PDB file of N, CA, C, O and CB in Angstrom:
ATOM      1  N   MET A   1     175.209 116.089  56.158  1.00  0.00           N
ATOM      2  CA  MET A   1     175.342 116.490  54.785  1.00  0.00           C
ATOM      3  C   MET A   1     176.704 115.969  54.208  1.00  0.00           C
ATOM      4  O   MET A   1     176.805 115.610  53.035  1.00  0.00           O
ATOM      5  CB  MET A   1     175.232 118.045  54.675  1.00  0.00           C
ATOM      6  N   ASP A   2     177.699 115.949  55.059  1.00  0.00           N
ATOM      7  CA  ASP A   2     179.006 115.489  54.633  1.00  0.00           C
ATOM      8  C   ASP A   2     178.950 114.012  54.153  1.00  0.00           C
ATOM      9  O   ASP A   2     179.631 113.643  53.197  1.00  0.00           O
ATOM     10  CB  ASP A   2     180.017 115.646  55.791  1.00  0.00           C
ATOM     11  N   PHE A   3     178.135 113.184  54.825  1.00  0.00           N
ATOM     12  CA  PHE A   3     177.998 111.782  54.448  1.00  0.00           C
ATOM     13  C   PHE A   3     177.407 111.644  53.028  1.00  0.00           C
ATOM     14  O   PHE A   3     177.847 110.797  52.250  1.00  0.00           O
ATOM     15  CB  PHE A   3     177.110 111.045  55.473  1.00  0.00           C
ATOM     16  N   ARG A   4     176.428 112.465  52.707  1.00  0.00           N
ATOM     17  CA  ARG A   4     175.806 112.404  51.368  1.00  0.00           C
ATOM     18  C   ARG A   4     176.792 112.776  50.294  1.00  0.00           C
ATOM     19  O   ARG A   4     176.791 112.163  49.227  1.00  0.00           O
ATOM     20  CB  ARG A   4     174.591 113.327  51.288  1.00  0.00           C
ATOM     21  N   LYS A   5     177.637 113.762  50.536  1.00  0.00           N
ATOM     22  CA  LYS A   5     178.631 114.161  49.562  1.00  0.00           C
ATOM     23  C   LYS A   5     179.646 113.056  49.317  1.00  0.00           C
ATOM     24  O   LYS A   5     180.032 112.776  48.182  1.00  0.00           O
ATOM     25  CB  LYS A   5     179.330 115.418  50.016  1.00  0.00           C
ATOM     26  N   ARG A   6     180.075 112.426  50.436  1.00  0.00           N
ATOM     27  CA  ARG A   6     181.015 111.330  50.294  1.00  0.00           C
ATOM     28  C   ARG A   6     180.411 110.145  49.570  1.00  0.00           C
ATOM     29  O   ARG A   6     181.075 109.499  48.759  1.00  0.00           O
ATOM     30  CB  ARG A   6     181.511 110.901  51.640  1.00  0.00           C
ATOM     31  N   LEU A   7     179.137 109.856  49.864  1.00  0.00           N
ATOM     32  CA  LEU A   7     178.453 108.746  49.229  1.00  0.00           C
ATOM     33  C   LEU A   7     178.286 108.992  47.724  1.00  0.00           C
ATOM     34  O   LEU A   7     178.449 108.075  46.919  1.00  0.00           O
ATOM     35  CB  LEU A   7     177.092 108.522  49.889  1.00  0.00           C
ATOM     36  N   LYS A   8     177.964 110.215  47.358  1.00  0.00           N
ATOM     37  CA  LYS A   8     177.792 110.548  45.937  1.00  0.00           C
ATOM     38  C   LYS A   8     179.114 110.504  45.193  1.00  0.00           C
ATOM     39  O   LYS A   8     179.149 110.121  44.024  1.00  0.00           O
ATOM     40  CB  LYS A   8     177.159 111.930  45.784  1.00  0.00           C
ATOM     41  N   ALA A   9     180.208 110.892  45.850  1.00  0.00           N
ATOM     42  CA  ALA A   9     181.526 110.927  45.227  1.00  0.00           C
ATOM     43  C   ALA A   9     182.182 109.551  45.148  1.00  0.00           C
ATOM     44  O   ALA A   9     183.101 109.341  44.356  1.00  0.00           O
ATOM     45  CB  ALA A   9     182.422 111.869  45.985  1.00  0.00           C
ATOM     46  N   ASN A  10     181.715 108.626  45.963  1.00  0.00           N
ATOM     47  CA  ASN A  10     182.315 107.288  46.019  1.00  0.00           C
ATOM     48  C   ASN A  10     181.892 106.506  44.788  1.00  0.00           C
ATOM     49  O   ASN A  10     180.706 106.233  44.599  1.00  0.00           O
ATOM     50  CB  ASN A  10     181.900 106.534  47.320  1.00  0.00           C
ATOM     51  N   GLU A  11     182.867 106.138  43.940  1.00  0.00           N
ATOM     52  CA  GLU A  11     182.604 105.384  42.718  1.00  0.00           C
ATOM     53  C   GLU A  11     183.167 103.988  42.769  1.00  0.00           C
ATOM     54  O   GLU A  11     183.230 103.321  41.737  1.00  0.00           O
ATOM     55  CB  GLU A  11     183.168 106.103  41.535  1.00  0.00           C
ATOM     56  N   ALA A  12     183.580 103.517  43.938  1.00  0.00           N
ATOM     57  CA  ALA A  12     184.153 102.201  44.054  1.00  0.00           C
ATOM     58  C   ALA A  12     183.195 101.093  43.673  1.00  0.00           C
ATOM     59  O   ALA A  12     183.598 100.116  43.042  1.00  0.00           O
ATOM     60  CB  ALA A  12     184.628 101.990  45.430  1.00  0.00           C
ATOM     61  N   GLY A  13     181.938 101.229  44.044  1.00  0.00           N
ATOM     62  CA  GLY A  13     180.910 100.220  43.719  1.00  0.00           C
ATOM     63  C   GLY A  13     180.705 100.127  42.225  1.00  0.00           C
ATOM     64  O   GLY A  13     180.617  99.030  41.673  1.00  0.00           O
ATOM     65  N   ALA A  14     180.629 101.280  41.560  1.00  0.00           N
ATOM     66  CA  ALA A  14     180.457 101.269  40.098  1.00  0.00           C
ATOM     67  C   ALA A  14     181.631 100.648  39.408  1.00  0.00           C
ATOM     68  O   ALA A  14     181.467  99.920  38.428  1.00  0.00           O
ATOM     69  CB  ALA A  14     180.249 102.667  39.570  1.00  0.00           C
ATOM     70  N   THR A  15     182.825 100.923  39.905  1.00  0.00           N
ATOM     71  CA  THR A  15     184.040 100.328  39.294  1.00  0.00           C
ATOM     72  C   THR A  15     184.053  98.812  39.469  1.00  0.00           C
ATOM     73  O   THR A  15     184.442  98.079  38.559  1.00  0.00           O
ATOM     74  CB  THR A  15     185.324 100.937  39.921  1.00  0.00           C
ATOM     75  N   ALA A  16     183.627  98.349  40.635  1.00  0.00           N
ATOM     76  CA  ALA A  16     183.600  96.907  40.906  1.00  0.00           C
ATOM     77  C   ALA A  16     182.609  96.226  39.952  1.00  0.00           C
ATOM     78  O   ALA A  16     182.890  95.146  39.431  1.00  0.00           O
ATOM     79  CB  ALA A  16     183.211  96.629  42.397  1.00  0.00           C
ATOM     80  N   ILE A  17     181.467  96.848  39.728  1.00  0.00           N
ATOM     81  CA  ILE A  17     180.472  96.282  38.822  1.00  0.00           C
ATOM     82  C   ILE A  17     181.011  96.237  37.404  1.00  0.00           C
ATOM     83  O   ILE A  17     180.802  95.256  36.691  1.00  0.00           O
ATOM     84  CB  ILE A  17     179.170  97.091  38.871  1.00  0.00           C
ATOM     85  N   GLU A  18     181.717  97.311  36.979  1.00  0.00           N
ATOM     86  CA  GLU A  18     182.301  97.315  35.644  1.00  0.00           C
ATOM     87  C   GLU A  18     183.298  96.198  35.483  1.00  0.00           C
ATOM     88  O   GLU A  18     183.304  95.516  34.458  1.00  0.00           O
ATOM     89  CB  GLU A  18     182.964  98.643  35.356  1.00  0.00           C
ATOM     90  N   TYR A  19     184.155  95.992  36.489  1.00  0.00           N
ATOM     91  CA  TYR A  19     185.133  94.907  36.417  1.00  0.00           C
ATOM     92  C   TYR A  19     184.456  93.544  36.384  1.00  0.00           C
ATOM     93  O   TYR A  19     184.904  92.643  35.675  1.00  0.00           O
ATOM     94  CB  TYR A  19     186.090  94.981  37.598  1.00  0.00           C
ATOM     95  N   ALA A  20     183.399  93.393  37.134  1.00  0.00           N
ATOM     96  CA  ALA A  20     182.661  92.124  37.145  1.00  0.00           C
ATOM     97  C   ALA A  20     182.032  91.851  35.768  1.00  0.00           C
ATOM     98  O   ALA A  20     182.044  90.712  35.301  1.00  0.00           O
ATOM     99  CB  ALA A  20     181.560  92.147  38.245  1.00  0.00           C
ATOM    100  N   LEU A  21     181.496  92.867  35.130  1.00  0.00           N
ATOM    101  CA  LEU A  21     180.921  92.691  33.801  1.00  0.00           C
ATOM    102  C   LEU A  21     182.002  92.345  32.773  1.00  0.00           C
ATOM    103  O   LEU A  21     181.781  91.502  31.904  1.00  0.00           O
ATOM    104  CB  LEU A  21     180.172  93.959  33.375  1.00  0.00           C
ATOM    105  N   ILE A  22     183.133  92.972  32.865  1.00  0.00           N
ATOM    106  CA  ILE A  22     184.254  92.647  31.937  1.00  0.00           C
ATOM    107  C   ILE A  22     184.715  91.215  32.190  1.00  0.00           C
ATOM    108  O   ILE A  22     184.965  90.489  31.227  1.00  0.00           O
ATOM    109  CB  ILE A  22     185.463  93.651  32.122  1.00  0.00           C
ATOM    110  N   ALA A  23     184.839  90.781  33.436  1.00  0.00           N
ATOM    111  CA  ALA A  23     185.251  89.435  33.735  1.00  0.00           C
ATOM    112  C   ALA A  23     184.241  88.400  33.219  1.00  0.00           C
ATOM    113  O   ALA A  23     184.626  87.349  32.706  1.00  0.00           O
ATOM    114  CB  ALA A  23     185.446  89.282  35.224  1.00  0.00           C
ATOM    115  N   ALA A  24     182.948  88.711  33.362  1.00  0.00           N
ATOM    116  CA  ALA A  24     181.911  87.820  32.832  1.00  0.00           C
ATOM    117  C   ALA A  24     181.984  87.679  31.319  1.00  0.00           C
ATOM    118  O   ALA A  24     181.833  86.586  30.773  1.00  0.00           O
ATOM    119  CB  ALA A  24     180.540  88.329  33.226  1.00  0.00           C
ATOM    120  N   LEU A  25     182.222  88.813  30.645  1.00  0.00           N
ATOM    121  CA  LEU A  25     182.328  88.809  29.179  1.00  0.00           C
ATOM    122  C   LEU A  25     183.547  87.949  28.746  1.00  0.00           C
ATOM    123  O   LEU A  25     183.449  87.166  27.801  1.00  0.00           O
ATOM    124  CB  LEU A  25     182.464  90.285  28.630  1.00  0.00           C
ATOM    125  N   ILE A  26     184.644  88.099  29.420  1.00  0.00           N
ATOM    126  CA  ILE A  26     185.831  87.313  29.090  1.00  0.00           C
ATOM    127  C   ILE A  26     185.571  85.824  29.332  1.00  0.00           C
ATOM    128  O   ILE A  26     186.002  84.984  28.542  1.00  0.00           O
ATOM    129  CB  ILE A  26     187.042  87.789  29.920  1.00  0.00           C
ATOM    130  N   ALA A  27     184.882  85.502  30.400  1.00  0.00           N
ATOM    131  CA  ALA A  27     184.541  84.112  30.695  1.00  0.00           C
ATOM    132  C   ALA A  27     183.678  83.496  29.641  1.00  0.00           C
ATOM    133  O   ALA A  27     183.921  82.363  29.226  1.00  0.00           O
ATOM    134  CB  ALA A  27     183.854  84.013  32.009  1.00  0.00           C
ATOM    135  N   VAL A  28     182.650  84.231  29.182  1.00  0.00           N
ATOM    136  CA  VAL A  28     181.770  83.715  28.139  1.00  0.00           C
ATOM    137  C   VAL A  28     182.561  83.514  26.854  1.00  0.00           C
ATOM    138  O   VAL A  28     182.395  82.493  26.187  1.00  0.00           O
ATOM    139  CB  VAL A  28     180.578  84.670  27.900  1.00  0.00           C
ATOM    140  N   ALA A  29     183.414  84.460  26.494  1.00  0.00           N
ATOM    141  CA  ALA A  29     184.234  84.341  25.269  1.00  0.00           C
ATOM    142  C   ALA A  29     185.155  83.130  25.400  1.00  0.00           C
ATOM    143  O   ALA A  29     185.360  82.411  24.422  1.00  0.00           O
ATOM    144  CB  ALA A  29     185.075  85.649  25.017  1.00  0.00           C
ATOM    145  N   GLY A  30     185.702  82.893  26.564  1.00  0.00           N
ATOM    146  CA  GLY A  30     186.580  81.745  26.759  1.00  0.00           C
ATOM    147  C   GLY A  30     185.834  80.437  26.599  1.00  0.00           C
ATOM    148  O   GLY A  30     186.350  79.516  25.965  1.00  0.00           O
ATOM    149  N   VAL A  31     184.660  80.325  27.141  1.00  0.00           N
ATOM    150  CA  VAL A  31     183.857  79.108  27.029  1.00  0.00           C
ATOM    151  C   VAL A  31     183.530  78.822  25.565  1.00  0.00           C
ATOM    152  O   VAL A  31     183.650  77.682  25.116  1.00  0.00           O
ATOM    153  CB  VAL A  31     182.558  79.235  27.854  1.00  0.00           C
ATOM    154  N   VAL A  32     183.127  79.827  24.832  1.00  0.00           N
ATOM    155  CA  VAL A  32     182.808  79.666  23.415  1.00  0.00           C
ATOM    156  C   VAL A  32     184.041  79.251  22.624  1.00  0.00           C
ATOM    157  O   VAL A  32     183.963  78.363  21.775  1.00  0.00           O
ATOM    158  CB  VAL A  32     182.229  80.965  22.845  1.00  0.00           C
ATOM    159  N   ALA A  33     185.170  79.881  22.892  1.00  0.00           N
ATOM    160  CA  ALA A  33     186.395  79.542  22.163  1.00  0.00           C
ATOM    161  C   ALA A  33     186.884  78.126  22.487  1.00  0.00           C
ATOM    162  O   ALA A  33     187.273  77.383  21.586  1.00  0.00           O
ATOM    163  CB  ALA A  33     187.492  80.554  22.489  1.00  0.00           C
ATOM    164  N   PHE A  34     186.865  77.752  23.783  1.00  0.00           N
ATOM    165  CA  PHE A  34     187.314  76.410  24.146  1.00  0.00           C
ATOM    166  C   PHE A  34     186.380  75.321  23.651  1.00  0.00           C
ATOM    167  O   PHE A  34     186.835  74.228  23.312  1.00  0.00           O
ATOM    168  CB  PHE A  34     187.456  76.305  25.635  1.00  0.00           C
ATOM    169  N   THR A  35     185.094  75.594  23.602  1.00  0.00           N
ATOM    170  CA  THR A  35     184.166  74.627  23.047  1.00  0.00           C
ATOM    171  C   THR A  35     184.428  74.372  21.573  1.00  0.00           C
ATOM    172  O   THR A  35     184.466  73.223  21.133  1.00  0.00           O
ATOM    173  CB  THR A  35     182.749  75.099  23.243  1.00  0.00           C
ATOM    174  N   ALA A  36     184.609  75.441  20.815  1.00  0.00           N
ATOM    175  CA  ALA A  36     184.892  75.319  19.374  1.00  0.00           C
ATOM    176  C   ALA A  36     186.223  74.603  19.146  1.00  0.00           C
ATOM    177  O   ALA A  36     186.331  73.743  18.271  1.00  0.00           O
ATOM    178  CB  ALA A  36     184.919  76.717  18.704  1.00  0.00           C
ATOM    179  N   THR A  37     187.225  74.962  19.933  1.00  0.00           N
ATOM    180  CA  THR A  37     188.545  74.338  19.796  1.00  0.00           C
ATOM    181  C   THR A  37     188.492  72.864  20.180  1.00  0.00           C
ATOM    182  O   THR A  37     189.102  72.023  19.518  1.00  0.00           O
ATOM    183  CB  THR A  37     189.581  75.073  20.662  1.00  0.00           C
ATOM    184  N   GLY A  38     187.781  72.558  21.225  1.00  0.00           N
ATOM    185  CA  GLY A  38     187.663  71.158  21.659  1.00  0.00           C
ATOM    186  C   GLY A  38     187.046  70.260  20.607  1.00  0.00           C
ATOM    187  O   GLY A  38     187.502  69.134  20.409  1.00  0.00           O
ATOM    188  N   THR A  39     186.009  70.746  19.925  1.00  0.00           N
ATOM    189  CA  THR A  39     185.372  69.976  18.868  1.00  0.00           C
ATOM    190  C   THR A  39     186.334  69.758  17.711  1.00  0.00           C
ATOM    191  O   THR A  39     186.396  68.658  17.162  1.00  0.00           O
ATOM    192  CB  THR A  39     184.107  70.679  18.381  1.00  0.00           C
ATOM    193  N   THR A  40     187.079  70.778  17.335  1.00  0.00           N
ATOM    194  CA  THR A  40     188.045  70.681  16.260  1.00  0.00           C
ATOM    195  C   THR A  40     189.161  69.708  16.614  1.00  0.00           C
ATOM    196  O   THR A  40     189.561  68.898  15.778  1.00  0.00           O
ATOM    197  CB  THR A  40     188.620  72.050  15.942  1.00  0.00           C
ATOM    198  N   ILE A  41     189.662  69.775  17.819  1.00  0.00           N
ATOM    199  CA  ILE A  41     190.737  68.864  18.241  1.00  0.00           C
ATOM    200  C   ILE A  41     190.228  67.431  18.255  1.00  0.00           C
ATOM    201  O   ILE A  41     190.937  66.525  17.819  1.00  0.00           O
ATOM    202  CB  ILE A  41     191.278  69.255  19.641  1.00  0.00           C
ATOM    203  N   ASN A  42     189.025  67.209  18.741  1.00  0.00           N
ATOM    204  CA  ASN A  42     188.454  65.864  18.780  1.00  0.00           C
ATOM    205  C   ASN A  42     188.351  65.299  17.348  1.00  0.00           C
ATOM    206  O   ASN A  42     188.711  64.147  17.103  1.00  0.00           O
ATOM    207  CB  ASN A  42     187.049  65.884  19.468  1.00  0.00           C
ATOM    208  N   GLU A  43     187.865  66.110  16.427  1.00  0.00           N
ATOM    209  CA  GLU A  43     187.748  65.657  15.019  1.00  0.00           C
ATOM    210  C   GLU A  43     189.123  65.339  14.452  1.00  0.00           C
ATOM    211  O   GLU A  43     189.263  64.372  13.702  1.00  0.00           O
ATOM    212  CB  GLU A  43     187.050  66.739  14.142  1.00  0.00           C
ATOM    213  N   SER A  44     190.127  66.112  14.783  1.00  0.00           N
ATOM    214  CA  SER A  44     191.508  65.868  14.321  1.00  0.00           C
ATOM    215  C   SER A  44     192.028  64.548  14.835  1.00  0.00           C
ATOM    216  O   SER A  44     192.622  63.781  14.077  1.00  0.00           O
ATOM    217  CB  SER A  44     192.439  66.996  14.769  1.00  0.00           C
ATOM    218  N   PHE A  45     191.818  64.266  16.106  1.00  0.00           N
ATOM    219  CA  PHE A  45     192.283  62.987  16.666  1.00  0.00           C
ATOM    220  C   PHE A  45     191.532  61.823  16.030  1.00  0.00           C
ATOM    221  O   PHE A  45     192.124  60.767  15.805  1.00  0.00           O
ATOM    222  CB  PHE A  45     192.100  62.963  18.203  1.00  0.00           C
ATOM    223  N   ILE A  46     190.268  61.984  15.741  1.00  0.00           N
ATOM    224  CA  ILE A  46     189.527  60.910  15.076  1.00  0.00           C
ATOM    225  C   ILE A  46     190.105  60.646  13.688  1.00  0.00           C
ATOM    226  O   ILE A  46     190.252  59.490  13.289  1.00  0.00           O
ATOM    227  CB  ILE A  46     188.029  61.265  14.973  1.00  0.00           C
ATOM    228  N   ASN A  47     190.432  61.702  12.953  1.00  0.00           N
ATOM    229  CA  ASN A  47     191.009  61.539  11.610  1.00  0.00           C
ATOM    230  C   ASN A  47     192.374  60.871  11.678  1.00  0.00           C
ATOM    231  O   ASN A  47     192.691  60.019  10.847  1.00  0.00           O
ATOM    232  CB  ASN A  47     191.128  62.898  10.905  1.00  0.00           C
ATOM    233  N   ILE A  48     193.192  61.253  12.669  1.00  0.00           N
ATOM    234  CA  ILE A  48     194.510  60.635  12.812  1.00  0.00           C
ATOM    235  C   ILE A  48     194.382  59.163  13.153  1.00  0.00           C
ATOM    236  O   ILE A  48     195.084  58.327  12.584  1.00  0.00           O
ATOM    237  CB  ILE A  48     195.327  61.352  13.886  1.00  0.00           C
ATOM    238  N   THR A  49     193.481  58.837  14.089  1.00  0.00           N
ATOM    239  CA  THR A  49     193.271  57.447  14.478  1.00  0.00           C
ATOM    240  C   THR A  49     192.762  56.627  13.308  1.00  0.00           C
ATOM    241  O   THR A  49     193.182  55.488  13.108  1.00  0.00           O
ATOM    242  CB  THR A  49     192.294  57.359  15.644  1.00  0.00           C
ATOM    243  N   ASP A  50     191.870  57.202  12.548  1.00  0.00           N
ATOM    244  CA  ASP A  50     191.346  56.504  11.361  1.00  0.00           C
ATOM    245  C   ASP A  50     192.469  56.192  10.397  1.00  0.00           C
ATOM    246  O   ASP A  50     192.520  55.099   9.833  1.00  0.00           O
ATOM    247  CB  ASP A  50     190.264  57.347  10.655  1.00  0.00           C
ATOM    248  N   GLY A  51     193.389  57.161  10.196  1.00  0.00           N
ATOM    249  CA  GLY A  51     194.501  56.932   9.300  1.00  0.00           C
ATOM    250  C   GLY A  51     195.437  55.824   9.808  1.00  0.00           C
ATOM    251  O   GLY A  51     195.871  54.979   9.025  1.00  0.00           O
ATOM    252  N   PHE A  52     195.745  55.820  11.100  1.00  0.00           N
ATOM    253  CA  PHE A  52     196.574  54.778  11.670  1.00  0.00           C
ATOM    254  C   PHE A  52     195.889  53.403  11.539  1.00  0.00           C
ATOM    255  O   PHE A  52     196.529  52.411  11.189  1.00  0.00           O
ATOM    256  CB  PHE A  52     196.879  55.093  13.145  1.00  0.00           C
ATOM    257  N   CYS A  53     194.616  53.368  11.818  1.00  0.00           N
ATOM    258  CA  CYS A  53     193.875  52.126  11.733  1.00  0.00           C
ATOM    259  C   CYS A  53     193.861  51.584  10.311  1.00  0.00           C
ATOM    260  O   CYS A  53     194.050  50.386  10.102  1.00  0.00           O
ATOM    261  CB  CYS A  53     192.459  52.327  12.229  1.00  0.00           C
ATOM    262  N   ALA A  54     193.638  52.463   9.324  1.00  0.00           N
ATOM    263  CA  ALA A  54     193.650  52.057   7.911  1.00  0.00           C
ATOM    264  C   ALA A  54     195.042  51.590   7.492  1.00  0.00           C
ATOM    265  O   ALA A  54     195.163  50.692   6.658  1.00  0.00           O
ATOM    266  CB  ALA A  54     193.189  53.223   7.008  1.00  0.00           C
ATOM    267  N   ALA A  55     196.099  52.188   8.058  1.00  0.00           N
ATOM    268  CA  ALA A  55     197.459  51.802   7.698  1.00  0.00           C
ATOM    269  C   ALA A  55     197.799  50.401   8.132  1.00  0.00           C
ATOM    270  O   ALA A  55     198.645  49.760   7.508  1.00  0.00           O
ATOM    271  CB  ALA A  55     198.439  52.755   8.294  1.00  0.00           C
ATOM    272  N   VAL A  56     197.177  49.900   9.172  1.00  0.00           N
ATOM    273  CA  VAL A  56     197.449  48.540   9.641  1.00  0.00           C
ATOM    274  C   VAL A  56     196.370  47.564   9.169  1.00  0.00           C
ATOM    275  O   VAL A  56     196.350  46.407   9.590  1.00  0.00           O
ATOM    276  CB  VAL A  56     197.547  48.516  11.173  1.00  0.00           C
ATOM    277  N   GLY A  57     195.497  48.019   8.316  1.00  0.00           N
ATOM    278  CA  GLY A  57     194.502  47.123   7.699  1.00  0.00           C
ATOM    279  C   GLY A  57     193.162  46.992   8.440  1.00  0.00           C
ATOM    280  O   GLY A  57     192.433  46.023   8.230  1.00  0.00           O
ATOM    281  N   GLY A  58     192.846  47.932   9.276  1.00  0.00           N
ATOM    282  CA  GLY A  58     191.577  47.850   9.992  1.00  0.00           C
ATOM    283  C   GLY A  58     190.636  48.970   9.619  1.00  0.00           C
ATOM    284  O   GLY A  58     190.965  49.821   8.793  1.00  0.00           O
ATOM    285  N   THR A  59     189.480  48.971  10.219  1.00  0.00           N
ATOM    286  CA  THR A  59     188.519  50.048  10.030  1.00  0.00           C
ATOM    287  C   THR A  59     188.193  50.669  11.376  1.00  0.00           C
ATOM    288  O   THR A  59     187.986  49.970  12.368  1.00  0.00           O
ATOM    289  CB  THR A  59     187.237  49.535   9.339  1.00  0.00           C
ATOM    290  N   PHE A  60     188.151  51.956  11.391  1.00  0.00           N
ATOM    291  CA  PHE A  60     187.886  52.687  12.632  1.00  0.00           C
ATOM    292  C   PHE A  60     186.445  53.131  12.680  1.00  0.00           C
ATOM    293  O   PHE A  60     185.904  53.623  11.690  1.00  0.00           O
ATOM    294  CB  PHE A  60     188.814  53.897  12.764  1.00  0.00           C
ATOM    295  N   SER A  61     185.811  52.954  13.853  1.00  0.00           N
ATOM    296  CA  SER A  61     184.439  53.413  13.985  1.00  0.00           C
ATOM    297  C   SER A  61     184.259  53.958  15.405  1.00  0.00           C
ATOM    298  O   SER A  61     184.953  53.554  16.338  1.00  0.00           O
ATOM    299  CB  SER A  61     183.418  52.257  13.679  1.00  0.00           C
ATOM    300  N   THR A  62     183.315  54.878  15.539  1.00  0.00           N
ATOM    301  CA  THR A  62     182.987  55.433  16.859  1.00  0.00           C
ATOM    302  C   THR A  62     181.538  55.151  17.199  1.00  0.00           C
ATOM    303  O   THR A  62     180.690  55.035  16.315  1.00  0.00           O
ATOM    304  CB  THR A  62     183.257  56.950  16.901  1.00  0.00           C
ATOM    305  N   ASP A  63     181.260  55.040  18.505  1.00  0.00           N
ATOM    306  CA  ASP A  63     179.876  54.834  18.914  1.00  0.00           C
ATOM    307  C   ASP A  63     179.250  56.196  19.264  1.00  0.00           C
ATOM    308  O   ASP A  63     179.872  57.241  19.071  1.00  0.00           O
ATOM    309  CB  ASP A  63     179.795  53.847  20.132  1.00  0.00           C
ATOM    310  N   GLU A  64     178.046  56.167  19.766  1.00  0.00           N
ATOM    311  CA  GLU A  64     177.347  57.404  20.101  1.00  0.00           C
ATOM    312  C   GLU A  64     178.032  58.198  21.197  1.00  0.00           C
ATOM    313  O   GLU A  64     177.915  59.423  21.229  1.00  0.00           O
ATOM    314  CB  GLU A  64     175.943  57.097  20.516  1.00  0.00           C
ATOM    315  N   GLY A  65     178.726  57.550  22.073  1.00  0.00           N
ATOM    316  CA  GLY A  65     179.413  58.209  23.183  1.00  0.00           C
ATOM    317  C   GLY A  65     180.756  58.793  22.781  1.00  0.00           C
ATOM    318  O   GLY A  65     181.412  59.445  23.594  1.00  0.00           O
ATOM    319  N   GLY A  66     181.181  58.568  21.526  1.00  0.00           N
ATOM    320  CA  GLY A  66     182.458  59.109  21.069  1.00  0.00           C
ATOM    321  C   GLY A  66     183.600  58.153  21.272  1.00  0.00           C
ATOM    322  O   GLY A  66     184.736  58.503  20.953  1.00  0.00           O
ATOM    323  N   THR A  67     183.362  56.956  21.790  1.00  0.00           N
ATOM    324  CA  THR A  67     184.414  55.998  21.984  1.00  0.00           C
ATOM    325  C   THR A  67     184.675  55.285  20.664  1.00  0.00           C
ATOM    326  O   THR A  67     183.739  54.814  20.017  1.00  0.00           O
ATOM    327  CB  THR A  67     184.053  55.000  23.098  1.00  0.00           C
ATOM    328  N   GLY A  68     185.899  55.205  20.274  1.00  0.00           N
ATOM    329  CA  GLY A  68     186.238  54.587  18.990  1.00  0.00           C
ATOM    330  C   GLY A  68     187.027  53.305  19.173  1.00  0.00           C
ATOM    331  O   GLY A  68     187.611  53.048  20.225  1.00  0.00           O
ATOM    332  N   SER A  69     187.024  52.499  18.100  1.00  0.00           N
ATOM    333  CA  SER A  69     187.796  51.264  18.131  1.00  0.00           C
ATOM    334  C   SER A  69     188.210  50.932  16.707  1.00  0.00           C
ATOM    335  O   SER A  69     187.547  51.299  15.737  1.00  0.00           O
ATOM    336  CB  SER A  69     186.980  50.095  18.770  1.00  0.00           C
ATOM    337  N   CYS A  70     189.315  50.233  16.619  1.00  0.00           N
ATOM    338  CA  CYS A  70     189.833  49.781  15.332  1.00  0.00           C
ATOM    339  C   CYS A  70     189.548  48.287  15.267  1.00  0.00           C
ATOM    340  O   CYS A  70     189.976  47.529  16.137  1.00  0.00           O
ATOM    341  CB  CYS A  70     191.384  50.099  15.162  1.00  0.00           C
ATOM    342  N   THR A  71     188.824  47.865  14.235  1.00  0.00           N
ATOM    343  CA  THR A  71     188.489  46.452  14.109  1.00  0.00           C
ATOM    344  C   THR A  71     189.109  45.913  12.862  1.00  0.00           C
ATOM    345  O   THR A  71     189.292  46.626  11.876  1.00  0.00           O
ATOM    346  CB  THR A  71     186.976  46.231  14.095  1.00  0.00           C
ATOM    347  N   PHE A  72     189.437  44.631  12.911  1.00  0.00           N
ATOM    348  CA  PHE A  72     190.086  43.955  11.777  1.00  0.00           C
ATOM    349  C   PHE A  72     189.160  42.867  11.299  1.00  0.00           C
ATOM    350  O   PHE A  72     188.546  42.165  12.102  1.00  0.00           O
ATOM    351  CB  PHE A  72     191.486  43.366  12.168  1.00  0.00           C
ATOM    352  N   SER A  73     189.055  42.723   9.980  1.00  0.00           N
ATOM    353  CA  SER A  73     188.209  41.665   9.429  1.00  0.00           C
ATOM    354  C   SER A  73     189.015  40.468   9.038  1.00  0.00           C
ATOM    355  O   SER A  73     188.460  39.480   8.555  1.00  0.00           O
ATOM    356  CB  SER A  73     187.435  42.162   8.240  1.00  0.00           C
TER     357      SER A  73
END
């Protein structure tokens, strides 16, 4: 009977599950935030590169893979 009382009073497993759920939620929020930030940063670098390319008389273009180049006519 003593084992059953100790097992019922033991909440370590429940606490571990709660911490795991909190960690998973933080991880998902981080992935979403970093994905959105990465897209914004990429667009910013493309705009900066386009400006530099235009300043030296070229045109900037990107391909489907996201690789860009400055070409001069």
